[in-house]
C-alpha positions as CSV (number, residue, x, y, z in Angstrom):
1,M,0.0,0.0,0.0
2,N,2.8,2.4,0.8
3,S,4.5,1.8,-2.6
4,I,1.2,2.7,-4.4
5,I,1.0,5.9,-2.4
6,S,4.6,6.7,-3.1
7,L,4.1,6.0,-6.8
8,I,1.1,8.3,-6.9
9,V,3.0,11.1,-5.1
10,Y,5.9,10.7,-7.5
11,L,3.7,10.9,-10.5
12,V,1.8,13.9,-9.2
13,V,5.1,15.7,-8.6
14,F,6.4,14.6,-12.0
15,G,3.3,15.9,-13.6
16,L,3.6,19.3,-11.9
17,I,7.2,19.7,-12.9
18,W,6.3,18.6,-16.5
19,W,3.6,21.3,-16.6
20,L,5.9,24.0,-15.2
21,I,8.6,23.1,-17.7
22,N,6.1,23.3,-20.6
23,M,5.1,26.8,-19.5
24,L,8.7,28.0,-20.0
25,P,9.4,29.6,-23.4
26,L,12.2,27.3,-24.4
27,P,13.6,27.0,-27.9
28,A,12.5,24.0,-29.9
29,P,15.7,21.9,-29.6
30,V,16.0,22.5,-25.9
31,A,12.3,21.7,-25.3
32,Q,12.8,18.4,-27.3
33,I,15.8,17.4,-25.1
34,V,13.9,18.2,-21.9
35,R,10.9,16.2,-23.1
36,V,13.1,13.2,-23.8
37,L,14.8,13.4,-20.4
38,F,11.4,13.6,-18.7
39,I,10.1,10.5,-20.6
40,I,13.3,8.6,-19.5
41,L,12.7,9.7,-15.9
42,L,9.0,8.6,-16.1
43,I,10.1,5.2,-17.4
44,L,12.7,4.9,-14.5
45,I,10.0,5.8,-11.9
46,I,7.6,3.2,-13.3
47,L,10.2,0.5,-13.6
48,S,11.4,1.2,-10.1
49,A,7.9,1.1,-8.7
50,V,7.2,-2.3,-10.4
51,G,10.4,-3.7,-9.1
52,I,12.3,-4.3,-12.3
53,L,14.9,-1.7,-11.4
54,P,16.3,-1.3,-7.9
55,G,14.6,1.5,-6.0
56,G,17.9,3.2,-5.1
57,Y,17.3,5.9,-7.7
58,L,14.3,7.3,-5.9
59,P,14.0,8.0,-2.1
60,R,11.2,6.2,-0.3
61,I,8.3,8.4,0.8
62,H,6.8,7.3,4.1
63,I,3.3,8.7,4.7
64,G,1.8,8.2,8.0
65,S,3.2,7.8,11.5
66,L,6.9,8.1,12.0
67,Q,8.1,4.9,13.6
């Protein structure tokens, strides 16, 4: 359950950053490079959440009581 919540939080933050980057007036080549890097990051987040890649790339988010 915690991994699902962490994945949702990561995807929401990723979406907000994607939206903010798209609001910037970047030249076309720079925007294309940024778009490709964000797609690679999205693939890494999903593969890490599924367990195919080790989760060392992303810090764990613990929501709830601190124990």
